[in-house]
N, CA, C and O of each residue as an XYZ file, in Angstrom:
872
protein
N       2.900     -2.855      6.828
C       3.675     -2.873      7.473
C       3.853     -2.072      8.426
O       3.107     -1.094      8.490
N       4.949     -2.276      9.485
C       4.895     -1.208     10.640
C       5.504     -0.396     10.399
O       6.485     -0.571      9.678
N       5.181      0.854     10.905
C       5.714      2.356     11.340
C       5.795      2.261     12.658
O       5.122      1.659     13.495
N       7.245      3.336     12.742
C       7.408      3.627     13.912
C       6.427      4.527     14.464
O       6.024      5.532     13.879
N       6.132      4.225     15.365
C       5.038      5.068     15.949
C       5.351      6.680     16.883
O       4.490      7.303     17.504
N       6.311      6.931     16.788
C       6.654      8.499     16.874
C       6.755      9.231     15.683
O       6.961     10.443     15.639
N       6.581      8.354     14.536
C       6.280      9.253     13.228
C       4.821     10.016     13.054
O       3.654      9.770     13.358
N       5.655     11.242     12.296
C       4.318     11.961     12.374
C       3.286     12.102     11.095
O       3.583     12.857     10.169
N       2.315     11.502     11.085
C       1.279     11.461      9.864
C       0.552     12.105     10.114
O      -0.319     11.422     10.653
N       0.144     13.496     10.085
C      -0.735     14.137      9.996
C      -2.397     13.560      9.211
O      -2.340     13.379      7.995
N      -3.944     13.266      9.989
C      -4.728     12.692      9.627
C      -5.535     13.662      8.324
O      -5.833     14.839      8.526
N      -5.762     13.099      7.260
C      -6.506     13.616      6.011
C      -8.427     13.161      6.141
O      -9.343     13.769      5.585
N      -8.528     12.105      6.920
C      -9.601     11.801      7.276
C      -9.668     10.732      8.424
O      -8.563     10.431      8.876
N     -10.525     10.232      8.865
C     -10.701      9.533      9.857
C     -11.909      8.610      9.587
O     -12.792      8.768      8.744
N     -11.725      7.404     10.671
C     -12.995      6.395     10.728
C     -13.422      6.107     11.807
O     -12.859      6.755     12.690
N     -14.182      5.414     12.173
C     -14.966      5.464     13.289
C     -14.096      3.996     13.724
O     -14.065      3.870     14.948
N     -13.673      3.322     13.273
C     -12.962      2.170     14.093
C     -11.516      2.771     14.530
O     -10.800      1.998     15.167
N     -11.041      3.995     14.270
C     -10.277      4.158     15.121
C      -8.895      4.574     14.520
O      -8.076      5.363     14.992
N      -8.823      3.679     13.087
C      -7.647      4.786     11.857
C      -8.222      5.714     11.250
O      -9.392      6.077     11.123
N      -6.986      6.138     10.796
C      -6.958      7.158      9.843
C      -6.668      7.197      8.417
O      -6.303      6.106      7.979
N      -6.735      8.285      7.443
C      -6.067      7.735      6.629
C      -4.845      9.153      6.632
O      -4.928     10.041      7.481
N      -3.893      9.149      5.679
C      -2.721     10.420      5.964
C      -1.484      9.951      4.642
O      -1.077      8.849      4.276
N      -1.278     10.866      4.349
C      -0.236     10.592      2.851
C       1.260     10.699      3.338
O       1.826     11.568      4.000
N       1.726      9.474      2.763
C       2.388      9.139      2.742
C       3.554      9.239      1.391
O       3.852      8.284      0.675
N       4.139     10.732      1.259
C       4.747     10.978      0.000
C       3.688     11.517     -0.917
O       3.013     12.483     -0.562
N       3.433     10.679     -2.600
C       2.470     10.545     -3.146
C       1.202      9.649     -2.838
O       0.200      9.601     -3.552
N       1.423      8.871     -1.535
C       0.271      7.623     -1.557
C      -0.166      8.143     -0.327
O       0.411      8.836      0.511
N      -1.625      7.537     -0.399
C      -2.691      7.419      0.376
C      -2.703      6.314      1.280
O      -3.005      5.227      0.786
N      -2.379      6.370      2.771
C      -2.287      5.289      3.406
C      -3.434      5.197      4.556
O      -3.893      6.173      5.150
N      -3.864      3.641      4.786
C      -4.409      3.882      6.499
C      -3.470      3.268      7.672
O      -2.896      2.187      7.801
N      -3.592      4.724      8.666
C      -2.912      4.390      9.736
C      -3.401      3.474     10.856
O      -4.329      4.053     11.420
N      -3.203      2.489     11.316
C      -3.669      1.661     12.515
C      -2.886      1.797     13.686
O      -1.886      1.087     13.580
N      -2.921      2.386     14.715
C      -2.575      2.125     16.174
C      -3.409      1.252     16.902
O      -4.636      1.246     16.803
N      -2.744      0.515     17.636
C      -3.052     -0.541     18.557
C      -2.138     -1.055     19.440
O      -1.001     -0.587     19.498
N      -2.551     -2.093     20.235
C      -1.654     -1.912     21.656
C      -2.158     -3.927     21.534
O      -3.291     -4.408     21.517
N      -1.295     -4.386     21.495
C      -1.242     -5.888     21.766
C      -0.601     -6.438     22.868
O       0.602     -6.416     23.128
N      -1.635     -6.999     23.573
C      -0.968     -7.792     25.141
C      -0.927     -9.215     25.019
O      -1.838     -9.736     24.376
N      -0.030     -9.952     25.522
C       0.277    -11.254     25.541
C       0.580    -11.979     26.610
O       1.737    -12.274     26.908
N      -0.934    -12.482     27.579
C      -0.734    -13.221     28.723
C      -0.185    -14.150     28.716
O      -0.478    -15.066     27.948
N       0.505    -14.191     29.324
C       1.172    -15.829     29.657
C       1.109    -16.449     31.444
O       0.484    -15.757     32.248
N       1.569    -17.328     31.772
C       1.886    -17.808     33.209
C       2.844    -16.892     34.004
O       2.817    -16.513     35.175
N       3.789    -16.637     32.877
C       4.648    -15.616     33.389
C       4.859    -13.945     33.320
O       5.843    -13.220     33.468
N       3.732    -13.753     33.083
C       2.838    -12.301     32.902
C       2.355    -11.954     31.988
O       1.602    -12.676     31.335
N       2.661    -10.682     31.658
C       1.691     -9.807     30.781
C       2.685     -9.015     30.154
O       3.375     -8.265     30.846
N       2.907     -9.120     28.428
C       3.745     -8.037     27.986
C       3.278     -7.376     26.910
O       3.188     -7.954     25.827
N       2.845     -5.796     27.107
C       2.238     -5.142     25.673
C       3.181     -4.298     24.953
O       4.131     -3.604     25.317
N       2.584     -4.585     23.692
C       3.525     -3.492     22.726
C       2.930     -2.651     22.094
O       1.768     -3.016     21.919
N       3.180     -1.524     21.579
C       2.565     -0.124     20.798
C       2.432     -0.802     19.304
O       3.407     -1.550     19.373
N       1.950     -1.005     18.181
C       2.025     -1.433     17.044
C       1.316     -0.176     16.154
O       0.185      0.236     16.411
N       2.042      0.290     15.224
C       1.180      0.987     14.267
C       1.837      0.607     13.214
O       3.049      0.435     13.088
N       0.699      0.440     12.197
C       0.497     -0.454     10.922
C       0.131      0.574     10.002
O      -0.705      1.388     10.392
N       0.861      0.749      8.223
C       0.523      1.073      7.223
C      -0.151      0.383      6.343
O       0.500     -0.618      6.045
N      -1.324      0.451      5.684
C      -1.644     -0.335      4.847
C      -2.391      0.874      3.504
O      -2.405      2.103      3.567
N      -2.920      0.020      2.428
C      -2.930      0.319      1.383
C      -4.735      0.255      0.977
O      -5.431      0.833      0.142
N      -5.056     -0.972      2.271
C      -6.135     -1.092      2.095
C      -7.529     -0.241      3.086
O      -7.966     -0.474      4.212
N      -7.841      0.617      2.222
C      -8.286      1.835      3.264
C      -9.923      1.479      3.367
O     -10.708      2.301      3.840
N     -10.185      0.682      3.068
C     -11.882      0.559      3.127
C     -11.944     -0.279      4.183
O     -11.370     -1.367      4.225
N     -12.749      0.270      5.208
C     -12.568     -0.079      6.797
C     -13.836     -1.312      6.915
O     -13.626     -2.338      7.563
N     -14.973     -1.100      6.305
C     -15.535     -2.035      5.893
C     -15.899     -3.413      5.062
O     -16.847     -4.179      4.885
N     -14.604     -3.235      4.690
C     -14.190     -4.388      3.758
C     -13.097     -5.136      4.677
O     -13.016     -6.352      4.845
N     -12.253     -4.112      5.250
C     -10.869     -4.669      5.817
C     -10.931     -3.883      7.459
O     -10.244     -2.934      7.836
N     -11.712     -4.441      8.034
C     -11.698     -3.959      9.360
C     -10.114     -3.722     10.243
O      -9.179     -4.469      9.957
N      -9.995     -2.979     10.968
C      -8.485     -2.696     11.497
C      -8.269     -3.482     12.499
O      -7.108     -3.865     12.643
N      -9.464     -4.018     13.622
C      -8.942     -5.364     14.302
C      -8.414     -6.267     13.559
O      -7.352     -6.717     13.989
N      -8.964     -6.871     12.153
C      -8.661     -7.720     11.004
C      -7.194     -7.726     11.275
O      -6.342     -8.293     11.960
N      -7.378     -6.633     10.219
C      -5.818     -6.274     10.074
C      -4.415     -6.540     10.777
O      -3.365     -7.007     10.335
N      -4.905     -5.915     12.454
C      -4.096     -6.249     13.619
C      -4.035     -7.853     13.815
O      -2.873     -8.248     13.916
N      -4.690     -8.532     13.867
C      -4.768    -10.020     14.262
C      -3.458    -10.256     13.161
O      -2.297    -10.480     13.504
N      -3.980    -10.140     11.707
C      -2.900    -10.783     10.392
C      -1.515    -10.295     10.665
O      -0.548    -10.971     10.314
N      -1.393     -9.270     11.212
C      -0.365     -8.488     10.959
C       0.612     -9.692     12.359
O       1.743    -10.107     12.105
N       0.119     -9.933     13.279
C       0.649    -10.815     14.253
C       0.622    -11.965     13.832
O       1.324    -12.481     14.702
N       0.428    -12.555     13.349
C       0.537    -13.478     12.599
C       1.278    -13.637     10.884
O       1.097    -14.635     10.188
N       1.818    -12.851     10.602
C       3.269    -12.135      9.908
C       4.213    -13.251      9.301
O       4.509    -13.481      8.129
N       4.676    -14.011     10.745
C       5.757    -14.694     10.542
C       5.202    -16.005      9.774
O       6.215    -16.599      9.404
N       4.252    -16.610      9.433
C       3.661    -17.327      8.809
C       3.924    -17.690      7.373
O       3.586    -18.648      6.678
N       4.830    -16.317      7.103
C       4.756    -16.108      5.759
C       6.507    -17.310      5.192
O       6.724    -17.854      4.109
N       7.367    -17.295      6.461
C       8.514    -18.144      6.249
C       8.111    -19.040      6.464
O       9.091    -19.757      6.664
N       6.720    -19.962      6.664
C       6.064    -21.540      7.031
C       6.231    -21.622      5.033
O       6.843    -22.478      4.395
N       5.330    -20.230      4.398
C       5.372    -20.718      2.679
C       6.794    -21.097      1.964
O       6.997    -22.086      1.260
N       7.917    -19.872      2.382
C       8.946    -20.412      2.369
C       9.607    -21.894      1.924
O      10.126    -22.483      0.975
N       9.289    -22.015      3.014
C      10.196    -23.492      3.911
C       9.243    -24.626      3.074
O       9.762    -25.634      2.596
N       7.872    -24.360      2.960
C       7.178    -25.169      2.057
C       7.604    -25.352      0.154
O       7.509    -26.306     -0.618
N       7.938    -24.355      0.038
C       8.493    -23.838     -1.529
C       9.997    -24.704     -1.550
O      10.250    -25.616     -2.337
N      10.636    -24.340     -0.809
C      12.484    -24.807     -0.510
C      12.176    -26.019     -0.367
O      11.947    -26.748     -1.332
N      12.126    -26.398      0.824
C      12.226    -27.588      1.015
C      11.348    -28.544      0.943
O      11.801    -29.688      0.963
N       9.789    -28.352      0.834
C       8.579    -29.478      0.694
C       8.532    -30.129     -0.791
O       8.601    -31.309     -1.134
N       8.408    -29.099     -1.448
C       8.133    -29.243     -3.013
C       9.641    -29.507     -3.471
O      10.123    -30.610     -3.727
N      10.129    -28.574     -3.509
C      11.728    -29.072     -3.720
C      12.953    -30.165     -3.199
O      14.047    -30.537     -3.624
N      12.182    -30.410     -2.158
C      13.023    -31.588     -1.403
C      14.440    -30.777     -0.940
O      15.223    -31.453     -0.273
N      14.782    -29.545     -1.208
C      16.216    -29.617     -1.105
C      17.055    -28.981     -2.366
O      18.027    -28.226     -2.343
N      16.511    -29.414     -3.211
C      17.200    -29.205     -4.839
C      16.956    -28.259     -5.205
O      15.952    -27.692     -4.773
N      17.903    -27.568     -6.325
C      17.920    -26.111     -6.523
C      17.338    -26.303     -8.401
O      17.181    -27.246     -9.176
N      17.222    -25.215     -8.436
C      16.198    -24.987     -9.744
C      17.353    -25.813    -10.716
O      18.557    -25.817    -10.458
N      16.764    -26.469    -11.818
C      17.168    -27.094    -13.118
C      17.670    -26.695    -13.885
O      18.679    -27.169    -14.407
N      16.838    -25.224    -14.318
C      17.089    -24.493    -15.311
C      18.761    -23.465    -15.630
O      19.142    -22.793    -14.671
N      19.404    -23.431    -16.607
C      20.474    -22.706    -17.158
C      20.279    -21.309    -17.642
O      21.192    -20.506    -17.834
N      19.362    -21.153    -17.770
C      18.767    -19.786    -18.509
C      18.422    -19.116    -17.821
O      18.319    -19.603    -16.695
N      17.921    -17.274    -17.983
C      17.525    -16.669    -17.010
C      15.846    -16.569    -17.139
O      15.031    -16.204    -16.292
N      15.621    -17.080    -18.661
C      13.950    -17.540    -19.021
C      13.621    -18.628    -18.500
O      12.494    -18.820    -18.044
N      14.712    -19.638    -18.494
C      14.515    -20.899    -17.902
C      14.111    -21.170    -16.466
O      13.386    -22.089    -16.086
N      14.852    -19.962    -15.510
C      14.943    -20.116    -14.797
C      13.476    -19.270    -14.463
O      12.839    -19.755    -13.527
N      13.060    -18.437    -14.918
C      11.484    -17.417    -14.872
C      10.667    -18.512    -14.871
O       9.820    -18.579    -13.980
N      10.748    -19.447    -15.744
C       9.589    -20.538    -16.395
C       9.507    -21.292    -15.083
O       8.563    -20.900    -14.398
N      10.093    -22.083    -14.636
C      10.522    -22.773    -13.798
C       9.995    -22.837    -12.435
O       9.528    -23.760    -11.767
N      10.340    -20.762    -12.060
C       9.897    -20.320    -10.632
C       8.146    -20.707    -11.148
O       7.590    -21.752    -10.810
N       7.523    -19.696    -11.957
C       6.627    -20.036    -12.133
C       5.161    -21.291    -12.380
O       3.944    -21.292    -12.192
N       6.263    -22.282    -12.926
C       5.636    -23.066    -12.486
C       5.375    -23.607    -11.106
O       4.333    -24.197    -10.820
N       6.605    -23.329    -10.048
C       6.524    -23.873     -8.918
C       5.702    -23.221     -8.062
O       5.234    -23.795     -7.079
N       5.454    -22.001     -8.340
C       4.448    -20.934     -7.641
C       3.036    -21.705     -7.873
O       2.356    -22.249     -7.002
N       2.763    -21.617     -9.273
C       0.892    -22.131     -9.693
C       1.291    -23.467     -8.797
O       0.695    -23.589     -7.726
N       2.182    -24.393     -9.136
C       1.456    -25.655     -8.479
C       1.501    -25.672     -7.164
O       0.737    -26.396     -6.526
N       2.724    -24.595     -6.365
C       2.058    -24.149     -4.496
C       0.616    -23.716     -4.450
O      -0.272    -24.250     -3.785
N       0.475    -22.406     -5.454
C      -1.410    -21.922     -5.193
C      -2.162    -22.904     -5.509
O      -2.859    -23.175     -4.531
N      -2.347    -23.475     -6.245
C      -3.283    -24.763     -6.319
C      -3.494    -25.805     -5.157
O      -4.546    -26.398     -4.920
N      -2.529    -25.898     -4.606
C      -2.525    -26.782     -3.422
C      -3.238    -26.270     -2.412
O      -4.021    -26.830     -1.643
N      -2.792    -24.822     -2.507
C      -3.258    -24.257     -1.262
C      -4.555    -23.461     -1.194
O      -5.115    -22.928     -0.237
N      -4.969    -23.559     -2.887
C      -6.720    -23.040     -2.567
C      -7.421    -24.508     -2.858
O      -8.630    -24.632     -3.058
N      -6.578    -25.485     -2.853
C      -7.351    -27.138     -2.624
C      -7.397    -27.549     -1.039
O      -8.345    -28.220     -0.630
N      -6.608    -27.233     -0.375
C      -6.483    -27.083      1.212
C      -7.236    -26.189      1.659
O      -7.602    -26.469      2.801
N      -7.735    -25.004      1.192
C      -8.477    -23.682      1.711
C     -10.303    -24.399      1.528
O     -11.240    -24.467      2.323
N     -10.168    -24.736      0.390
C     -11.420    -25.273     -0.205
C     -12.025    -26.321      1.019
O     -13.125    -26.238      1.565
N     -10.870    -27.400      1.283
C     -11.074    -28.316      2.277
C     -11.550    -28.138      3.787
O     -12.205    -28.849      4.549
N     -10.908    -26.817      3.904
C     -10.943    -26.645      5.493
C     -12.338    -25.695      5.636
O     -12.983    -25.725      6.684
N     -12.758    -24.831      4.468
C     -13.904    -24.306      3.955
C     -14.987    -24.998      4.383
O     -15.811    -24.545      5.177
N     -15.031    -26.231      3.822
C     -15.678    -26.812      3.514
C     -16.752    -27.693      5.288
O     -17.831    -28.263      5.452
N     -15.683    -27.316      6.096
C     -15.995    -27.589      7.836
C     -15.900    -26.465      8.684
O     -14.845    -26.302      9.298
N     -17.129    -25.402      8.865
C     -16.917    -24.320      9.338
C     -16.415    -24.063     10.668
O     -16.685    -24.760     11.647
N     -15.633    -22.979     10.672
C     -15.215    -23.698     11.905
C     -13.646    -24.231     11.829
O     -12.881    -23.986     12.762
N     -13.236    -24.934     10.724
C     -11.848    -25.286     10.449
C     -10.932    -24.036     10.446
O     -11.169    -23.178      9.594
N      -9.880    -23.841     11.337
C      -8.897    -22.865     10.921
C      -7.940    -23.273      9.840
O      -7.248    -24.248     10.134
N      -7.724    -22.690      8.534
C      -6.747    -23.401      7.179
C      -5.561    -23.242      8.067
O      -4.580    -23.197      7.324
N      -5.229    -23.146      9.200
C      -3.711    -23.392      9.747
C      -3.698    -24.982     10.272
O      -2.685    -25.596     10.607
N      -4.868    -25.426     10.264
C      -4.720    -26.815     10.326
C      -4.565    -27.926      9.650
O      -4.318    -29.078     10.007
N      -4.832    -27.177      8.087
C      -4.357    -28.128      6.907
C      -2.997    -28.182      6.692
O      -2.292    -27.193      6.890
N      -2.514    -29.334      6.271
C      -1.371    -29.939      6.110
C      -0.598    -29.791      5.272
O      -0.272    -30.960      5.065
N       0.156    -29.003      4.378
C       0.782    -29.157      3.220
C       1.536    -29.840      2.719
O       1.743    -29.907      1.507
N       2.326    -30.755      3.979
C       3.000    -31.961      3.165
C       1.883    -33.240      2.846
O       2.231    -34.113      2.050
N       0.606    -33.308      3.464
C      -0.224    -34.432      2.998
C      -1.170    -33.853      1.890
O      -1.652    -34.762      1.214
N      -1.465    -32.937      1.613
C      -2.162    -32.271      0.113
C      -0.712    -32.553     -0.562
O      -0.885    -33.760     -0.728
N       0.406    -32.352     -0.999
C       1.363    -32.524     -1.516
C       1.618    -33.976     -1.776
O       2.042    -34.259     -2.896
N       1.420    -34.961     -0.892
C       1.265    -36.403     -1.131
C       0.410    -36.916     -1.754
O       0.527    -37.898     -2.487
N      -0.831    -36.114     -1.456
C      -1.783    -36.924     -1.900
C      -2.056    -36.769     -3.630
O      -2.507    -37.642     -4.372
N      -1.626    -35.362     -3.998
C      -1.361    -34.644     -5.189
C      -0.582    -35.841     -6.147
O      -0.971    -36.381     -7.182
N       0.602    -36.010     -5.408
C       2.010    -36.576     -6.048
C       0.880    -38.296     -6.437
O       0.933    -39.080     -7.385
N       0.176    -38.269     -5.455
C      -0.315    -40.132     -5.590
C      -1.504    -39.991     -6.930
O      -1.529    -40.898     -7.762
N      -2.549    -38.697     -7.075
C      -3.172    -38.409     -7.904
C      -2.600    -38.846     -9.374
O      -3.038    -39.661    -10.185
N      -1.402    -37.952     -9.408
C      -0.332    -38.136    -10.796
C       0.203    -39.312    -11.382
O       0.330    -39.683    -12.549
N       0.654    -40.098     -9.623
C       0.830    -41.069     -9.970
C       0.108    -42.584    -10.315
O       0.540    -43.475    -11.046
N      -1.088    -42.542     -9.556
C      -2.266    -43.335    -10.375
C      -3.301    -43.038    -11.576
O      -4.155    -43.650    -12.216
N      -2.770    -41.829    -11.518
C      -3.691    -40.777    -12.995
C      -4.812    -41.155    -12.527
O      -5.532    -41.798    -13.291
N      -5.367    -40.829    -10.923
C      -6.940    -41.009    -10.635
C      -7.632    -40.003    -10.977
O      -7.133    -38.901    -10.746
N      -8.569    -40.045    -11.429
C      -9.960    -38.484    -11.570
C      -9.275    -37.749    -12.493
O      -9.278    -36.542    -12.250
N      -8.704    -38.081    -13.450
C      -8.385    -37.366    -14.397
C      -9.579    -36.375    -15.378
O      -9.492    -35.229    -15.819
N     -10.920    -37.640    -15.478
C     -12.270    -37.459    -16.388
C     -13.011    -36.879    -15.567
O     -13.516    -37.624    -14.727
N     -13.355    -35.403    -15.482
C     -14.278    -34.690    -14.402
C     -15.529    -35.423    -14.268
O     -16.138    -35.668    -15.309
N     -16.005    -35.808    -13.174
C     -17.452    -35.815    -12.965
C     -18.584    -35.104    -13.275
O     -18.147    -33.968    -13.460
N     -19.899    -35.072    -13.464
C     -20.617    -34.221    -13.724
C     -21.081    -33.528    -12.302
O     -21.850    -32.574    -12.190
N     -20.550    -34.108    -11.450
C     -20.767    -33.456    -10.387
C     -19.208    -33.246     -9.604
O     -18.400    -34.137     -9.343
N     -19.068    -31.578     -9.295
C     -17.789    -31.074     -8.887
C     -17.921    -30.637     -7.223
O     -18.521    -29.861     -6.480
N     -16.777    -31.864     -7.218
C     -16.346    -31.811     -5.770
C     -15.351    -30.677     -5.089
O     -14.135    -30.803     -5.234
N     -15.864    -29.637     -4.391
C     -14.565    -28.538     -4.151
C     -13.692    -29.028     -2.982
O     -12.713    -28.390     -2.594
N     -14.071    -30.124     -2.472
C     -13.059    -31.101     -1.562
C     -11.858    -31.773     -2.355
O     -10.644    -31.616     -2.220
N     -12.537    -32.520     -3.167
C     -11.933    -33.664     -4.026
C     -11.014    -34.660     -3.099
O     -11.207    -34.857     -1.899
N     -10.125    -35.162     -3.780
C      -9.167    -36.131     -3.064
C      -8.150    -35.471     -2.336
O      -7.619    -36.021     -1.372
N      -7.872    -34.477     -2.669
C      -6.384    -33.885     -1.713
C      -7.006    -33.341     -0.583
O      -6.401    -33.281      0.487
N      -8.506    -32.816     -0.751
C      -9.096    -32.356      0.489
C      -9.198    -33.025      1.623
O      -8.770    -32.791      2.753
N      -9.989    -34.121      1.053
C     -10.560    -35.486      1.831
C      -9.178    -35.795      2.857
O      -9.262    -35.734      4.084
N      -7.844    -36.153      2.084
C      -6.665    -36.304      3.008
C      -6.514    -35.142      3.633
O      -6.201    -35.303      4.813
N      -6.626    -33.889      3.261
C      -5.830    -33.008      4.463
C      -7.320    -33.313      5.606
O      -7.087    -33.731      6.740
N      -8.188    -33.161      5.341
C      -9.390    -33.394      6.659
C      -9.365    -34.317      7.296
O      -9.618    -34.257      8.499
N      -8.937    -35.866      6.452
C      -8.613    -36.756      7.730
C      -7.161    -36.326      8.167
O      -6.959    -37.172      9.039
N      -6.469    -35.859      8.140
C      -5.272    -35.924      8.822
C      -4.545    -34.580      9.348
O      -3.322    -34.458      9.425
N      -5.488    -33.592      9.696
C      -5.795    -32.116     10.293
C      -4.590    -32.280     11.396
O      -4.235    -33.247     12.071
N      -4.085    -30.859     11.290
C      -2.792    -30.418     12.039
C      -3.734    -30.147     13.416
O      -4.962    -30.057     13.410
N      -2.838    -30.036     14.622
C      -3.318    -29.613     16.379
C      -3.178    -27.608     15.895
O      -2.383    -26.999     15.179
N      -4.327    -27.187     16.683
C      -4.135    -25.375     16.102
C      -2.926    -25.306     16.594
O      -2.465    -25.948     17.537
N      -2.346    -24.400     15.842
C      -1.771    -23.217     15.514
C      -1.375    -22.661     16.941
O      -2.185    -21.873     17.429
N      -0.092    -22.999     17.782
C       0.133    -22.146     19.031
C       0.090    -20.688     18.959
O       1.023    -20.444     18.194
N      -0.415    -19.610     19.284
C      -0.008    -18.355     19.831
C       1.314    -18.150     19.933
O       1.894    -18.735     20.848
N       2.337    -16.999     18.732
C       2.974    -16.766     18.852
C       3.706    -15.908     20.289
O       3.337    -14.735     20.236
N       4.608    -16.157     21.513
C       4.784    -15.661     22.345
C       6.161    -14.416     22.437
O       6.153    -13.374     23.092
N       7.203    -14.922     21.601
C       8.758    -14.478     21.713
C       8.816    -13.981     20.477
O       8.265    -14.233     19.405
N       9.844    -12.990     20.984
C      10.177    -11.954     20.237
C      11.166    -12.429     18.812
O      11.483    -13.618     18.772
N      11.562    -11.670     17.858
C      11.993    -12.489     16.840
C      13.524    -12.284     17.233
O      14.051    -11.347     17.833
N      14.007    -13.305     16.775
C      16.035    -13.364     17.114
C      16.445    -14.042     15.977
O      15.780    -14.818     15.290
N      17.730    -13.645     15.818
C      18.534    -14.190     15.168
C      18.691    -15.711     15.769
O      18.775    -15.749     16.996
N      18.736    -16.831     15.157
C      19.244    -17.837     15.949
C      20.984    -18.053     16.036
O      21.633    -17.891     15.003
N      21.722    -18.446     17.400
C      22.286    -18.516     17.334
C      23.406    -19.775     17.223
O      23.156    -20.771     17.902
N      24.573    -19.778     16.437
C      24.920    -20.766     15.585
C      25.379    -21.923     17.022
O      25.415    -21.504     18.179
N      25.679    -23.303     16.667
C      25.497    -24.400     17.829
C      27.210    -24.217     18.180
O      28.096    -24.124     17.331
N      27.338    -24.201     19.263
C      28.997    -24.056     20.281
C      28.955    -24.960     21.203
O      27.996    -25.075     21.965
N      29.711    -25.501     21.225
C      29.937    -25.948     22.843
C      29.842    -24.759     23.783
O      28.968    -24.781     24.649
N      30.469    -23.973     23.710
C      30.546    -22.909     24.425
C      29.059    -22.442     24.927
O      28.036    -22.700     24.292
N      29.091    -21.635     26.302
C      27.821    -21.181     26.767
C      27.704    -19.726     25.487
O      28.641    -19.343     24.787
N      26.727    -19.329     25.491
C      26.600    -17.900     24.753
C      26.315    -16.693     25.679
O      25.584    -16.679     26.670
N      27.043    -15.685     25.152
C      26.748    -14.435     26.292
C      25.612    -14.025     26.197
O      24.902    -14.028     25.191
N      25.310    -13.549     27.512
C      23.447    -12.759     27.580
C      22.845    -13.810     28.384
O      23.356    -14.872     28.743
N      21.391    -13.241     28.670
C      20.657    -14.340     29.283
C      20.061    -15.413     28.170
O      19.703    -15.235     27.006
N      20.102    -16.643     29.029
C      19.292    -17.707     28.263
C      18.160    -17.383     28.138
O      17.379    -16.791     28.883
N      18.047    -17.957     26.763
C      16.858    -18.409     25.873
C      15.513    -19.009     26.097
O      15.510    -20.012     25.384
N      14.552    -18.936     26.613
C      13.783    -19.327     27.537
C      13.088    -20.257     26.240
O      12.641    -19.549     25.337
N      12.981    -21.359     26.091
C      12.259    -21.971     25.050
C      11.116    -22.993     25.691
O      11.056    -24.185     25.392
N      10.554    -22.578     26.273
C       9.390    -23.308     27.019
C       8.161    -22.380     26.255
O       7.981    -21.196     25.969
N       7.397    -23.749     26.104
C       6.024    -23.286     25.337
C       4.896    -22.504     26.270
O       4.495    -23.370     27.047
N       4.405    -21.623     26.467
C       3.253    -20.957     27.153
C       2.070    -21.195     26.385
O       2.054    -21.486     25.189
N       0.939    -21.035     27.244
C      -0.587    -20.933     26.719
C      -0.810    -19.511     26.938
O      -0.770    -18.908     28.010
N      -1.044    -19.071     25.802
C      -1.533    -17.621     26.071
C      -2.618    -16.966     25.303
O      -3.357    -17.427     24.434
N      -2.545    -15.828     25.805
C      -4.340    -15.199     25.554
C      -3.804    -13.572     25.162
O      -3.167    -12.747     25.815
N      -4.412    -13.551     23.717
C      -3.667    -12.165     23.095
C      -4.971    -11.739     22.869
O      -5.999    -12.355     22.588
N      -4.562     -9.767     23.165
C      -6.326     -9.337     23.259
C      -5.047     -7.794     22.660
O      -3.891     -7.422     22.864
N      -6.275     -7.386     21.858
C      -6.290     -6.208     20.841
C      -6.754     -5.215     21.451
O      -7.615     -5.523     22.276
N      -6.449     -3.785     21.348
C      -6.799     -2.902     21.694
C      -6.682     -1.697     20.778
O      -5.575     -1.174     20.648
N      -7.794     -1.190     20.098
C      -7.553     -0.030     19.094
C      -7.026      1.296     19.743
O      -7.836      1.933     20.416
N      -5.864      1.731     19.621
C      -6.144      3.738     19.977
C      -6.670      4.618     19.214
O      -6.494      4.520     18.000
N      -7.288      5.472     19.651
C      -7.477      6.228     18.917
C      -7.604      7.499     19.899
O      -7.808      7.538     21.112
N      -7.414      8.508     18.968
C      -6.989     10.025     19.074
C      -8.621     10.710     18.976
O      -9.518     10.209     18.298
N      -8.772     12.071     19.891
C     -10.188     12.660     20.015
C     -10.272     13.176     18.473
O      -9.297     13.558     17.826
N     -11.697     13.114     17.972
C     -11.681     13.500     16.609
C     -11.537     15.195     16.413
O     -11.509     15.685     15.284
């Protein structure tokens, strides 16, 4: 999670990558300070980010990797859309009891996790392929076809981690994901009147992202 950069968090231990441990109430957290700069043809914008995480081992979770992951945090909204719109197709849950709703949600999440695992196994089989390029709709359609055709029910003696779903995913890879360059804003309602304030620039720019870890003197 992101924390206000001005909040005082006295270090109790420091790591070589510039991050440090601090106490937040009764919780020990790792604090990562970094500057993220985005450069496009319109110029460069730099922001200071202070991140707090319970992943305290710098060897297992380097600070630079966590900062890059935070910059992609908006992708969780893609998962919400895939659950609500792609799998459910806009339908609501059918159960009418709390226990039934819980069972249905768990089934939905299990199916989603199984598909995501198949997609990741497929992209991992091709070195250098970003998992973001795997199409969820493609994987879902391939899985439904397997059920309708009752294909691949009996397991072979040789386990294929890619499988039918993975082969479909690799055959229809999406373009590389564009870097996010815009600030998060609330969508304006559709109106025949011009919205007040500066116009929203909806142009897509080619962007370069650079991350600089901020460190204090030991």
